[in-house]
C-alpha positions as CSV (number, residue, x, y, z in Angstrom):
1,X,86.8,-52.7,108.7
2,X,85.5,-56.3,109.3
3,X,88.0,-58.9,108.0
4,X,86.5,-62.3,108.4
5,X,89.0,-64.4,106.4
6,X,86.3,-66.7,105.1
7,X,83.9,-64.0,104.0
8,X,83.7,-63.2,100.3
9,X,86.4,-60.8,99.2
10,X,85.0,-57.2,98.7
11,X,86.9,-57.0,95.4
12,X,84.2,-59.0,93.7
13,X,86.4,-61.9,92.6
14,X,84.1,-64.5,94.2
15,X,87.0,-65.9,96.2
16,X,87.3,-66.0,100.0
17,X,89.1,-63.0,101.5
18,X,91.8,-65.2,102.9
19,X,92.7,-66.4,99.5
20,X,92.4,-63.1,97.7
21,X,93.0,-59.6,99.0
22,X,93.6,-60.0,102.7
23,X,97.2,-58.8,102.5
24,X,96.3,-55.6,100.6
25,X,93.0,-54.7,102.3
26,X,94.4,-52.1,104.7
27,X,96.4,-50.5,101.9
28,X,93.3,-50.3,99.7
29,X,91.4,-48.6,102.5
30,X,94.2,-46.1,102.8
31,X,94.2,-45.5,99.0
32,X,90.5,-44.8,99.0
33,X,90.9,-42.3,101.8
34,X,93.6,-40.5,99.8
35,X,91.8,-40.4,96.5
36,X,89.6,-37.4,97.1
37,X,92.1,-35.0,98.8
38,X,95.5,-36.3,97.9
39,X,95.2,-37.9,94.4
40,X,99.0,-37.8,93.7
41,X,99.7,-39.8,96.9
42,X,96.8,-42.1,96.1
43,X,98.3,-42.8,92.7
44,X,101.7,-43.5,94.0
45,X,100.3,-45.9,96.6
46,X,98.1,-47.9,94.1
47,X,100.9,-48.0,91.5
48,X,103.2,-49.6,94.1
49,X,100.5,-52.1,94.9
50,X,100.0,-53.0,91.2
51,X,103.8,-53.5,90.9
52,X,103.9,-55.8,94.0
53,X,100.8,-57.8,93.0
54,X,100.6,-57.7,89.2
55,X,98.1,-60.6,89.1
56,X,95.4,-58.9,91.1
57,X,93.0,-57.3,88.6
58,X,91.1,-55.4,91.3
59,X,94.2,-53.3,92.0
60,X,94.7,-52.6,88.3
61,X,91.1,-51.6,88.0
62,X,91.4,-49.1,90.9
63,X,94.4,-47.5,89.2
64,X,92.5,-47.4,85.8
65,X,89.5,-45.8,87.5
66,X,91.8,-43.1,89.0
67,X,93.4,-42.4,85.6
68,X,90.1,-42.3,83.8
69,X,88.8,-39.8,86.4
70,X,91.8,-37.6,85.7
71,X,91.2,-37.8,81.9
72,X,94.3,-39.9,81.3
73,X,92.5,-42.6,79.3
74,X,95.4,-43.4,77.0
75,X,97.4,-44.5,80.1
76,X,94.6,-46.6,81.5
77,X,94.0,-48.2,78.1
78,X,97.7,-49.2,77.9
79,X,97.5,-50.8,81.4
80,X,94.4,-52.8,80.5
81,X,95.9,-54.0,77.2
82,X,99.1,-55.0,78.9
83,X,97.3,-57.0,81.6
84,X,95.3,-58.9,79.0
85,X,98.4,-59.9,77.2
86,X,99.2,-62.1,80.2
87,X,95.6,-62.8,81.2
88,X,93.6,-62.8,78.0
89,X,90.5,-64.3,79.6
90,X,90.2,-62.1,82.7
91,X,86.5,-61.2,82.6
92,X,86.5,-58.0,84.6
93,X,89.4,-56.4,82.7
94,X,87.9,-57.5,79.4
95,X,84.6,-55.8,80.3
96,X,86.4,-52.6,81.5
97,X,88.5,-52.4,78.2
98,X,85.4,-53.1,76.1
99,X,83.5,-50.3,77.9
100,X,86.3,-47.9,77.4
101,X,86.6,-48.8,73.7
102,X,82.9,-48.4,73.1
103,X,82.9,-45.0,74.8
104,X,86.1,-43.7,73.1
105,X,85.8,-45.2,69.6
106,X,82.2,-46.3,69.1
107,X,80.8,-49.7,68.2
108,X,82.4,-50.3,64.8
109,X,86.0,-50.2,66.2
110,X,85.0,-52.0,69.5
111,X,82.9,-54.9,68.1
112,X,85.6,-57.6,68.5
113,X,86.6,-56.7,72.1
114,X,82.9,-56.4,73.1
115,X,82.0,-59.8,71.7
116,X,85.1,-61.3,73.4
117,X,83.9,-59.8,76.7
118,X,80.4,-61.1,76.1
119,X,81.7,-64.6,75.5
120,X,84.0,-64.6,78.6
121,X,82.2,-62.4,81.1
122,X,78.5,-62.9,80.7
123,X,78.2,-64.9,83.9
124,X,80.8,-63.0,85.9
125,X,80.0,-59.4,85.0
126,X,76.4,-59.4,83.7
127,X,75.4,-56.0,85.1
128,X,78.4,-54.2,83.6
129,X,77.8,-55.8,80.2
130,X,74.1,-55.0,80.4
131,X,75.0,-51.3,80.8
132,X,77.2,-51.4,77.7
133,X,74.8,-53.2,75.4
134,X,71.9,-51.1,76.7
135,X,73.8,-48.0,75.8
136,X,74.5,-49.4,72.4
137,X,70.8,-50.2,72.0
138,X,70.0,-46.5,72.5
139,X,72.8,-45.5,70.1
140,X,71.5,-47.8,67.4
141,X,68.0,-46.5,67.8
142,X,69.2,-42.9,67.3
143,X,70.8,-44.1,64.0
144,X,67.6,-45.8,62.9
145,X,69.2,-49.2,63.1
146,X,66.2,-50.7,64.8
147,X,66.9,-54.4,64.5
148,X,70.3,-53.9,66.2
149,X,68.7,-51.6,68.7
150,X,66.0,-54.0,69.7
151,X,68.3,-57.0,70.1
152,X,70.9,-55.1,72.1
153,X,68.2,-53.8,74.5
154,X,66.7,-57.3,74.8
155,X,70.2,-58.7,75.5
156,X,70.6,-56.0,78.1
157,X,67.4,-57.0,79.8
158,X,68.5,-60.6,80.0
159,X,71.9,-59.7,81.4
160,X,70.5,-57.2,83.9
161,X,68.3,-59.8,85.7
162,X,70.3,-59.4,88.9
163,X,69.9,-55.6,88.9
164,X,66.1,-55.0,88.9
165,X,66.3,-51.2,88.5
166,X,68.6,-51.5,85.5
167,X,66.5,-54.3,84.0
168,X,63.4,-52.2,84.3
169,X,65.0,-49.2,82.7
170,X,66.2,-51.3,79.7
171,X,62.8,-53.0,79.5
172,X,61.1,-49.6,79.3
173,X,63.5,-48.6,76.5
174,X,62.8,-51.9,74.7
175,X,59.0,-51.4,75.1
176,X,59.3,-47.9,73.7
177,X,60.8,-49.3,70.5
178,X,58.4,-52.2,70.2
179,X,55.4,-49.8,70.8
180,X,56.6,-47.1,68.4
181,X,54.3,-47.1,65.4
182,X,56.7,-44.9,63.6
183,X,59.1,-47.9,63.3
184,X,58.1,-50.6,60.8
185,X,56.8,-53.6,62.7
186,X,59.3,-56.2,61.3
187,X,62.2,-54.0,62.5
188,X,60.8,-53.5,66.1
189,X,59.7,-57.2,66.5
190,X,61.5,-60.4,67.4
191,X,62.6,-62.8,64.7
192,X,63.7,-66.4,65.3
193,X,66.6,-68.3,63.8
194,X,65.3,-71.0,61.4
195,X,66.0,-74.7,62.1
196,X,68.9,-76.0,59.9
197,X,68.7,-79.4,58.2
198,X,71.7,-81.1,56.7
199,X,74.8,-83.0,57.9
200,X,75.6,-83.6,61.6
201,X,78.5,-81.2,61.3
202,X,76.2,-78.5,60.0
203,X,73.9,-79.0,62.9
204,X,76.7,-78.8,65.4
205,X,77.9,-75.5,63.9
206,X,74.3,-74.2,64.0
207,X,74.1,-75.1,67.7
208,X,77.4,-73.2,68.4
209,X,76.1,-70.2,66.4
210,X,72.8,-70.2,68.3
211,X,74.7,-70.2,71.6
212,X,76.8,-67.3,70.5
213,X,73.7,-65.4,69.3
214,X,72.0,-65.9,72.6
215,X,74.8,-64.0,74.4
216,X,74.9,-61.2,71.8
217,X,78.0,-62.4,69.9
218,X,76.5,-61.9,66.5
219,X,79.7,-61.4,64.6
220,X,81.2,-64.8,65.6
221,X,77.8,-66.3,64.9
222,X,77.7,-64.7,61.5
223,X,81.2,-66.1,60.8
224,X,79.9,-69.6,61.5
225,X,76.9,-69.2,59.3
226,X,79.1,-67.8,56.5
227,X,81.2,-71.0,56.7
228,X,78.0,-73.1,56.7
229,X,76.7,-71.2,53.6
230,X,80.0,-72.1,51.8
231,X,79.5,-75.7,52.7
232,X,75.8,-75.8,51.8
233,X,75.1,-72.8,49.5
234,X,71.6,-73.9,48.6
235,X,70.3,-74.0,52.2
236,X,68.0,-71.0,52.5
237,X,67.7,-71.3,56.3
238,X,71.4,-70.8,56.7
239,X,71.3,-67.6,54.6
240,X,68.2,-66.4,56.6
241,X,70.0,-66.9,60.0
242,X,73.1,-65.2,58.6
243,X,70.9,-62.2,57.6
244,X,69.5,-62.0,61.2
245,X,73.0,-62.1,62.8
246,X,74.3,-59.4,60.5
247,X,71.2,-57.2,61.0
248,X,71.5,-57.6,64.8
249,X,75.2,-56.7,64.5
250,X,74.3,-53.5,62.5
251,X,75.8,-54.8,59.2
252,X,73.0,-53.5,57.1
253,X,74.3,-54.1,53.6
254,X,75.5,-57.6,54.3
255,X,72.2,-58.5,56.0
256,X,70.2,-57.3,53.0
257,X,72.2,-59.4,50.7
258,X,71.8,-62.5,52.9
259,X,68.0,-62.0,53.2
260,X,67.6,-61.7,49.4
261,X,69.6,-64.8,49.0
262,X,67.6,-66.6,51.6
263,X,64.3,-65.6,49.9
264,X,65.5,-67.1,46.6
265,X,66.2,-70.5,48.3
266,X,63.5,-70.9,51.0
267,X,60.5,-73.1,50.2
268,X,58.0,-72.0,52.8
269,X,56.2,-68.9,51.5
270,X,55.9,-67.2,54.8
271,X,59.6,-67.3,55.3
272,X,60.2,-66.0,51.8
273,X,57.9,-63.0,52.5
274,X,59.6,-62.4,55.9
275,X,63.1,-62.5,54.4
276,X,62.1,-60.2,51.5
277,X,60.3,-57.7,53.7
278,X,63.3,-57.5,56.0
279,X,65.6,-57.0,53.0
280,X,63.4,-54.1,51.7
281,X,63.1,-52.4,55.1
282,X,66.9,-52.7,55.7
283,X,67.5,-51.2,52.3
284,X,65.2,-48.3,53.4
285,X,67.5,-47.7,56.3
286,X,70.3,-46.7,54.0
287,X,70.8,-42.9,54.0
288,X,70.1,-42.6,50.3
289,X,66.6,-44.1,50.9
290,X,65.7,-41.5,53.5
291,X,64.3,-38.0,53.5
292,X,64.9,-35.7,56.4
293,X,62.3,-34.3,58.8
294,X,63.9,-31.3,60.6
295,X,63.1,-28.4,62.9
296,X,65.0,-25.2,62.2
297,X,65.1,-22.0,64.4
298,X,64.7,-18.6,62.9
299,X,65.0,-15.3,64.9
300,X,62.0,-13.1,64.8
301,X,62.5,-9.4,64.3
302,X,59.0,-8.1,64.7
303,X,56.8,-10.6,66.7
304,X,53.6,-8.8,66.9
305,X,53.5,-7.9,63.2
306,X,54.4,-11.5,62.3
307,X,51.6,-12.9,64.3
308,X,49.2,-10.4,62.7
309,X,50.3,-11.4,59.2
310,X,50.1,-15.2,60.0
311,X,46.7,-14.9,61.7
312,X,45.1,-13.2,58.7
313,X,46.8,-15.3,55.9
314,X,44.6,-17.7,54.0
315,X,47.4,-20.3,53.8
316,X,47.7,-20.6,57.5
317,X,45.8,-22.3,60.3
318,X,46.4,-21.1,63.8
319,X,46.5,-23.4,66.9
320,X,46.5,-21.7,70.2
321,X,48.6,-22.3,73.3
322,X,46.2,-21.9,76.2
323,X,47.5,-20.1,79.3
324,X,45.9,-22.9,81.4
325,X,47.8,-25.6,79.5
326,X,50.1,-27.8,81.5
327,X,53.4,-26.0,82.1
328,X,55.4,-28.9,80.7
329,X,53.6,-28.5,77.4
330,X,54.1,-24.8,77.2
331,X,57.8,-24.6,78.4
332,X,60.1,-25.6,75.6
333,X,63.3,-25.2,77.6
334,X,64.4,-23.4,80.7
335,X,63.6,-19.7,80.1
336,X,61.9,-20.4,76.8
337,X,58.1,-20.6,76.5
338,X,55.9,-21.5,73.6
339,X,53.5,-18.7,72.8
340,X,51.5,-20.0,69.8
341,X,51.7,-21.9,66.6
342,X,50.5,-22.1,63.0
343,X,50.4,-24.6,60.2
344,X,51.2,-23.6,56.7
345,X,49.4,-25.3,53.8
346,X,50.0,-25.5,50.1
347,X,46.8,-23.6,49.1
348,X,44.2,-21.3,50.6
349,X,42.1,-22.9,53.3
350,X,38.5,-23.8,52.4
351,X,35.3,-24.3,54.3
352,X,33.5,-26.8,52.1
353,X,34.9,-29.5,49.9
354,X,33.4,-32.3,47.7
355,X,36.5,-34.6,47.8
356,X,39.9,-34.9,49.4
357,X,41.6,-33.4,46.3
358,X,40.2,-30.0,47.3
359,X,41.7,-30.2,50.8
360,X,44.9,-28.2,51.3
361,X,48.0,-30.2,52.3
362,X,50.3,-29.4,55.2
363,X,53.7,-27.9,54.3
364,X,55.3,-27.1,57.7
365,X,54.4,-26.2,61.3
366,X,55.4,-22.8,62.6
367,X,55.8,-22.6,66.4
368,X,56.3,-19.3,68.2
369,X,58.6,-19.0,71.2
370,X,59.7,-16.2,73.5
371,X,62.6,-15.9,75.9
372,X,61.6,-15.2,79.5
373,X,65.0,-15.7,81.1
374,X,68.2,-13.9,80.0
375,X,70.2,-17.0,81.0
376,X,68.2,-19.3,78.8
377,X,71.1,-19.7,76.4
378,X,74.7,-19.0,77.6
379,X,75.9,-18.7,74.0
380,X,73.4,-16.1,73.2
381,X,72.1,-18.0,70.1
382,X,68.5,-17.6,71.5
383,X,68.6,-13.9,72.0
384,X,64.9,-13.2,71.9
385,X,61.6,-14.2,70.2
386,X,62.0,-16.9,67.5
387,X,60.1,-19.4,65.5
388,X,60.7,-23.1,64.8
389,X,59.8,-24.6,61.4
390,X,59.1,-28.3,61.5
391,X,58.5,-30.7,58.6
392,X,60.1,-32.4,55.7
393,X,63.3,-30.5,54.8
394,X,62.3,-30.4,51.1
395,X,59.5,-28.0,52.1
396,X,61.7,-25.5,53.9
397,X,62.5,-23.4,50.8
398,X,58.8,-23.1,50.1
399,X,58.2,-22.1,53.8
400,X,61.1,-19.6,53.8
401,X,59.7,-18.0,50.5
402,X,56.3,-17.7,52.2
403,X,57.8,-16.0,55.3
404,X,59.7,-13.5,53.1
405,X,56.5,-12.8,51.2
406,X,54.9,-11.5,54.4
407,X,57.2,-8.5,54.4
408,X,60.7,-7.4,55.2
409,X,61.9,-7.1,58.8
410,X,59.7,-9.8,60.2
411,X,61.9,-12.9,60.3
412,X,65.7,-13.3,59.8
413,X,65.7,-16.0,57.1
414,X,69.4,-15.6,56.1
415,X,70.8,-19.1,55.6
416,X,73.8,-18.5,57.9
417,X,71.5,-17.6,60.8
418,X,69.3,-20.7,60.5
419,X,69.9,-23.2,63.4
420,X,68.9,-26.9,63.1
421,X,67.4,-27.8,66.5
422,X,66.2,-31.3,65.6
423,X,66.7,-33.7,62.8
424,X,65.4,-37.2,62.0
425,X,64.8,-39.3,58.9
426,X,61.8,-41.1,57.4
427,X,61.6,-43.7,54.6
428,X,61.6,-42.1,51.1
429,X,59.3,-44.9,50.0
430,X,56.7,-43.5,52.4
431,X,56.6,-40.1,50.8
432,X,53.7,-41.1,48.5
433,X,51.6,-41.7,51.6
434,X,52.9,-38.8,53.6
435,X,50.4,-35.9,53.5
436,X,48.6,-33.9,56.2
437,X,45.1,-33.0,54.9
438,X,43.6,-29.8,56.3
439,X,40.3,-30.3,58.3
440,X,38.0,-27.3,58.1
441,X,36.6,-26.1,61.4
442,X,33.1,-27.2,60.4
443,X,34.1,-30.6,59.2
444,X,33.5,-33.6,61.5
445,X,36.3,-35.9,62.4
446,X,34.6,-38.9,60.9
447,X,34.1,-37.1,57.5
448,X,37.7,-36.0,57.5
449,X,38.8,-39.5,58.3
450,X,36.9,-40.9,55.4
451,X,38.5,-38.3,53.1
452,X,41.9,-39.3,54.4
453,X,41.1,-42.9,53.6
454,X,40.1,-41.9,50.1
455,X,43.4,-40.1,49.7
456,X,45.3,-43.1,50.9
457,X,43.4,-45.4,48.5
458,X,44.4,-43.1,45.6
459,X,48.0,-43.1,46.9
460,X,48.0,-46.9,46.9
461,X,46.8,-47.0,43.3
462,X,49.6,-44.6,42.4
463,X,52.1,-46.8,44.3
464,X,51.0,-49.8,42.4
465,X,52.0,-48.2,39.1
466,X,55.3,-46.7,40.4
467,X,58.6,-48.5,39.5
468,X,60.3,-50.0,42.6
469,X,64.0,-50.4,43.0
470,X,63.6,-53.8,44.8
471,X,61.6,-55.1,41.8
472,X,64.3,-54.2,39.3
473,X,62.5,-51.1,38.1
474,X,59.2,-52.9,37.6
475,X,56.0,-51.6,39.1
476,X,54.1,-53.8,41.6
477,X,51.4,-54.4,39.0
478,X,54.0,-55.5,36.4
479,X,55.8,-57.7,38.9
480,X,52.6,-59.5,39.9
481,X,52.8,-61.3,36.5
482,X,56.4,-62.4,36.8
483,X,56.9,-65.6,38.8
484,X,60.4,-65.0,40.0
485,X,59.4,-61.6,41.4
486,X,56.4,-62.7,43.5
487,X,58.4,-63.2,46.6
488,X,60.0,-59.8,46.3
489,X,56.7,-58.2,45.6
490,X,55.0,-59.8,48.7
491,X,57.9,-58.6,50.8
492,X,57.6,-55.1,49.3
493,X,53.9,-55.0,50.1
494,X,54.4,-55.9,53.8
495,X,57.5,-53.7,54.0
496,X,55.7,-50.6,52.7
497,X,52.6,-51.3,54.8
498,X,54.7,-51.6,58.0
499,X,56.7,-48.5,57.1
500,X,53.5,-46.5,57.1
501,X,51.9,-48.2,60.1
502,X,51.5,-44.9,61.9
503,X,49.2,-43.7,59.2
504,X,45.5,-44.7,59.2
505,X,44.8,-47.8,57.1
506,X,47.3,-47.3,54.3
507,X,46.1,-50.6,52.9
508,X,45.4,-54.1,54.1
509,X,48.5,-56.1,53.0
510,X,46.8,-59.5,52.9
511,X,44.0,-58.1,50.7
512,X,46.5,-56.3,48.4
513,X,48.5,-59.5,48.1
514,X,45.3,-61.4,47.1
515,X,44.6,-58.7,44.5
516,X,48.1,-59.1,43.1
517,X,47.6,-62.9,42.8
518,X,50.1,-63.7,45.6
519,X,49.6,-66.8,47.9
520,X,48.0,-66.3,51.3
521,X,49.7,-67.2,54.5
522,X,48.9,-70.7,55.9
523,X,47.5,-71.0,59.5
524,X,50.1,-71.8,62.1
525,X,48.9,-74.3,64.8
526,X,50.3,-74.0,68.3
527,X,50.8,-76.8,70.8
528,X,48.6,-76.6,73.9
529,X,51.4,-75.3,76.2
530,X,53.1,-73.0,73.7
531,X,53.4,-69.3,74.6
532,X,52.3,-66.6,72.1
533,X,54.4,-63.7,73.5
534,X,57.8,-64.9,72.2
535,X,56.5,-65.6,68.7
536,X,58.2,-63.7,65.8
537,X,55.9,-61.2,64.0
538,X,55.3,-63.3,60.9
539,X,54.3,-66.3,63.0
540,X,52.0,-64.2,65.1
541,X,50.2,-63.0,61.9
542,X,49.6,-66.6,60.9
543,X,47.6,-67.5,64.0
544,X,43.9,-68.1,63.9
545,X,42.6,-66.8,67.3
546,X,39.8,-69.3,67.3
547,X,42.3,-72.1,67.4
548,X,44.0,-70.8,70.6
549,X,43.3,-71.7,74.2
550,X,42.2,-69.0,76.6
551,X,45.7,-68.2,77.8
552,X,47.1,-68.1,74.3
553,X,44.1,-66.0,73.2
554,X,44.8,-63.3,75.9
555,X,48.5,-63.2,75.0
556,X,47.6,-63.0,71.3
557,X,45.3,-60.0,71.8
558,X,47.8,-58.2,74.0
559,X,50.7,-58.8,71.7
560,X,48.8,-57.9,68.5
561,X,47.5,-54.7,70.2
562,X,50.9,-53.7,71.3
563,X,52.3,-54.1,67.8
564,X,49.4,-52.2,66.2
565,X,48.1,-55.3,64.2
566,X,44.5,-54.0,64.0
567,X,43.0,-56.9,61.9
568,X,44.6,-59.5,64.3
569,X,43.6,-57.5,67.4
570,X,40.0,-57.2,66.2
571,X,39.7,-60.9,65.4
572,X,41.2,-61.9,68.7
573,X,38.8,-59.6,70.6
574,X,35.8,-60.9,68.8
575,X,36.8,-64.5,69.8
576,X,37.4,-63.3,73.3
577,X,33.8,-62.0,73.6
578,X,32.6,-65.6,73.0
579,X,34.6,-66.9,75.9
580,X,33.3,-65.4,79.2
581,X,35.9,-66.8,81.5
582,X,38.8,-65.7,79.2
583,X,37.2,-62.2,78.8
584,X,36.7,-61.9,82.6
585,X,40.4,-62.7,83.0
586,X,41.5,-60.2,80.3
587,X,39.0,-57.6,81.5
588,X,35.4,-57.1,80.2
589,X,35.7,-53.4,80.2
590,X,39.1,-53.5,78.5
591,X,37.8,-55.9,75.8
592,X,34.8,-53.9,74.7
593,X,36.7,-50.5,75.0
594,X,39.4,-51.9,72.6
595,X,36.7,-53.0,70.2
596,X,34.9,-49.7,70.4
597,X,38.1,-47.9,69.6
598,X,38.6,-50.0,66.5
599,X,34.9,-49.4,65.6
600,X,35.4,-45.7,66.0
601,X,38.4,-45.7,63.6
602,X,36.2,-47.6,61.1
603,X,33.2,-45.3,61.6
604,X,31.2,-48.4,62.6
605,X,28.5,-46.7,64.8
606,X,26.5,-49.9,65.3
607,X,29.5,-51.8,66.6
608,X,30.4,-48.8,68.8
609,X,26.8,-48.9,70.3
610,X,27.0,-52.6,70.8
611,X,30.3,-52.4,72.7
612,X,29.1,-49.6,75.0
613,X,25.8,-51.4,75.8
614,X,27.8,-54.6,76.7
615,X,29.9,-52.6,79.1
616,X,26.8,-51.1,80.7
617,X,25.3,-54.6,81.1
618,X,28.5,-55.7,82.7
619,X,28.6,-52.7,85.0
620,X,25.1,-53.5,86.2
621,X,26.4,-56.7,87.7
622,X,29.3,-55.1,89.5
623,X,29.5,-53.3,92.8
624,X,30.9,-49.7,92.9
625,X,30.7,-49.3,89.1
626,X,30.0,-45.6,89.3
627,X,33.5,-44.6,88.1
628,X,33.6,-47.2,85.4
629,X,30.2,-46.0,84.0
630,X,31.4,-42.4,84.2
631,X,34.5,-43.2,82.3
632,X,32.5,-45.2,79.7
633,X,30.1,-42.3,79.1
634,X,32.8,-39.7,78.8
635,X,34.8,-41.9,76.4
636,X,31.6,-42.8,74.4
637,X,30.8,-39.1,74.1
638,X,34.3,-38.3,72.8
639,X,34.0,-41.1,70.2
640,X,30.5,-40.1,69.1
641,X,31.4,-36.5,68.7
642,X,33.6,-37.5,65.7
643,X,30.2,-37.4,63.9
644,X,28.0,-34.6,65.3
645,X,25.0,-36.1,63.5
646,X,25.1,-39.3,65.5
647,X,21.6,-39.5,67.1
648,X,23.0,-41.3,70.2
649,X,24.9,-38.2,71.4
650,X,21.9,-36.7,73.1
651,X,21.2,-39.9,75.0
652,X,24.8,-40.0,76.3
653,X,24.6,-36.3,77.3
654,X,21.3,-37.0,79.2
655,X,23.0,-39.9,81.1
656,X,25.8,-37.6,82.1
657,X,23.5,-34.8,83.1
658,X,21.1,-37.0,85.2
659,X,23.4,-39.6,86.8
660,X,26.9,-38.1,87.1
661,X,26.9,-34.3,87.1
662,X,24.8,-34.0,90.2
663,X,27.4,-36.0,92.1
664,X,30.5,-34.7,90.3
665,X,29.8,-31.1,89.2
666,X,33.4,-30.8,87.8
667,X,32.5,-33.2,85.1
668,X,30.2,-30.5,83.6
669,X,33.1,-28.3,82.5
670,X,34.9,-31.2,80.9
671,X,31.8,-32.1,78.8
672,X,31.3,-28.4,77.8
673,X,34.9,-28.3,76.6
674,X,34.4,-31.4,74.5
675,X,31.2,-30.0,72.9
676,X,32.9,-26.6,72.2
677,X,35.9,-28.3,70.7
678,X,33.7,-30.4,68.4
679,X,31.7,-27.4,67.2
680,X,28.6,-28.8,69.0
681,X,27.7,-25.8,71.2
682,X,24.1,-26.3,70.2
683,X,24.0,-29.4,72.3
684,X,25.0,-27.6,75.5
685,X,21.4,-27.3,76.7
686,X,21.1,-31.1,76.5
687,X,23.7,-31.5,79.3
688,X,23.0,-28.4,81.3
689,X,21.3,-29.2,84.7
690,X,17.9,-27.7,85.1
691,X,19.1,-25.6,88.0
692,X,21.0,-23.3,85.6
693,X,18.3,-23.3,82.9
694,X,15.8,-21.2,84.7
695,X,13.1,-19.6,82.6
696,X,14.2,-16.2,83.9
697,X,17.7,-16.5,82.5
698,X,18.2,-19.4,80.2
699,X,21.5,-20.3,78.6
700,X,23.7,-17.4,77.7
701,X,27.2,-17.4,76.1
702,X,29.2,-14.1,75.8
703,X,29.0,-12.8,72.3
704,X,25.8,-14.7,71.4
705,X,22.9,-13.1,69.6
706,X,20.7,-13.7,72.6
707,X,20.8,-10.8,75.0
708,X,22.5,-11.2,78.3
709,X,20.1,-12.2,81.0
710,X,18.5,-9.6,83.1
711,X,19.6,-9.0,86.7
712,X,18.4,-11.8,88.9
713,X,18.3,-14.3,86.0
714,X,20.8,-17.1,85.9
715,X,23.4,-17.5,83.1
716,X,26.0,-20.0,82.1
717,X,29.6,-18.9,81.4
718,X,31.5,-21.2,79.0
719,X,35.1,-22.1,79.9
720,X,37.6,-20.3,77.6
721,X,35.3,-17.3,76.9
722,X,35.9,-13.9,78.4
């Protein structure tokens, strides 16, 4: 091989070959040739090299790799530990030992060695460290420790800057956490360390702690903040920073205590609320504050009879799996295919209701599967047709009792034969807002949405009169009159709201705080050149979009939208529409479509109409706007079909019929499918081109009261009908 003595050594030490591995290069090449076919000879050779050159960590790492590959990890651990006794600051060996410890023993037992590696090796081995902390980020996420997960993934992204593919993979994982509405916003958002005031010594310790925090050494940083809290126990900012470092280091109980302490000492109201909301949410992460959402598999003994029983039961709603569905949606696993599904409710299904109290509530989902390949499960646990029950685990006894009531010999419900195929947790504090209301076939989406909002409003009133552990057993209404509980109450309001962010408008936290007599947030002013994207969540919520420059406004809208902050996103978009240049940069179509989506969720038809008209006006000024206009009309139709009484639906159908279907006939079937799904078959003639609406034939659907057209007349077949 090439051996330019002044080239960089291939071992990765950063030294020139002449001053590093020149004398062992040939032996290393021979070792690598022996590894695959003569591992014993390779081991003998590399051991002899390690004995001759005990200072060369690259030789040791080659031997460690060989032993690890052979499953002899205890031997390799002993070699790494022995080397570090003589060379405690060797970065590559530290990283290798930290990696092995994390893989073998988990994070708790490996925390110290990992933080040591991060301190010593961040500049020398950034890619290797990025892999470790990225893996830990995924692990913390699976354990619902989202603050630790987010910060480890963010650290991995920073470390992986020299490896673009790894950085992108970690960035995608980070984005999936930040964009997951099922995770409370404060737990999936960034938080900044507060500035520390005090003596010069305190400021120096704070600077050291910040540097450690920046490279992911949160335990050493927490030790420094603990010492600072002992020196200045009344400094709320120190306690807040201690809480963050502990949360990022997955020390949930200690972090909760620090945040509560910080909230009792901090003077700025917004920081008090942030500290208390984090404390409440971290308390919710404790196992005793969770309820389980699981999926269990039950073997089916008589599939056809079970389907017949479920399909005719008044407690069950069937949802079909179309044969034309994407294969990825239908195939559950190799050799196993989904054949149908049902939803079980707590009372018989109804067609008409006056209020949400009359709507049945979901108990569990029942998905049907069949085995199409004998090799689908080598262990034989999936031997044939089966069902999977999905939902809160406390409902499973009710679901099992229901299945048994259908008759004997249909489903094997014996406890010993039930298999848990998926398990996750949700916050117990969210149970009061956790219900799935049935939507009758004839009920519009918009009416159902209004009934859900009514149910959530009633749940909020119930929550206000329910004792809360974080309020010392007081109800929120009782706590609103106790001065020393106001901070905890505001934190609880924001915590519960964010814990239910995936549900539709649980409540407006700012409006509820005002109702409870709690102070409002003060507006945060940004410097002209300051960026919005890195701002912590509670600072982002304090911005007035009207005060921002165009660049900051675009960042504000994008960040608020990604986090699901609907009031902030709406306010930012409204300001954006008053600044043509900023809106052009952000995207006119994008701006008004985002506003129309918000208007749809709020059943604001006038705002929806205004947004769509603005897009049409903009498209009229653009070249090649056909595709944009088509997309606009299809999206507008989908939104308006939420309320079949919307008088603008016909106008949209006519635009599609006259301007787009003649050029793209395939659009017709898509529109028909939307109308059928929305129970608006009566509007099909409004979109049907005149060519298929001849007087001789007219519009005909199989099974309709109208007779089939005579021979020679034209007819229209609807997709999905036989």
